[in-house]
C-alpha angles and dihedrals in degrees: 000000000000117000121229090245092054091045092051092047092052092045090052090049091053093046090052093059093087140352092252132043109201112232105212132197104186120186100176124051089209088071095053102086100039092044093052091045092052094049094045091047088051092057102263106113100162109079127185113204108194118222091231100111134056088241096054100099093047089047090054090050092052097042092048088067094056109108114248096016128120106200125198136179119242131199093039105176108156137030088252088060089054094050092048094046093050091048090051091056104263113162096197140009135226127198133186089226138351137254131181091246093050094048092047092051093050092049092047091049092043091236111150108233132211099199121200127243132169102177139048091248092054091047092049092050091053092045088053088058092050101264113129099158109072142168113242103215138210086013104182095035090051094057102284125233095340091057093047091048090052093049089050094059097072094026105046092150092069122081126197146205104207114211133173120068094010113143140164089268096057103024093098091058088062100036091054091063117099092226095055120091097174141333133237120231141165098202093090090069106038115188095239093055092046093050092047093046093239094161094157089055090051091048089053091052089049091051090051091050093044089056093059113120122244 
């Protein structure tokens, strides 16, 4: 059983690996290894594979074997998602929100969780449970960097990984905030480059993202 404090500590450690955590929707398992290798080589070791495709669990299993990578499962919704992700080899989990059942499953499976919050009340409820490293989602739709800055004023003990609408053009507005450890983004692995197998192009995007200041 993993305590909330231990889970939050490990989630914070993973988030601190790089300025950007790639948020990946992978349709074809054949893309898993070269995609992970390109992102890790570009300086983005923490990878979030969303459970939005039939291939996701197999993709996690393949990516988890890539040297230097730390692979997590995104879009965790139910305890069954947690069990499947852990069995596939996920080293952390990410959720758009948080429920008691989901948190309990992650703690039982010893899967560090980055739970989602979009309001001060949600953040406070998670802090009360021992989680002080959260996902701010959906970031842009919830007011963007100004909203996250405002939440940080009365809740400085909570850190965030904003995700949802974050891009190369606005990433700095988030990363410059004292309560932001990293940001999640999908632009480092655009669908056209993945489908065409442009791994060098993806590595270049990763290098650009990895160089962002925090």
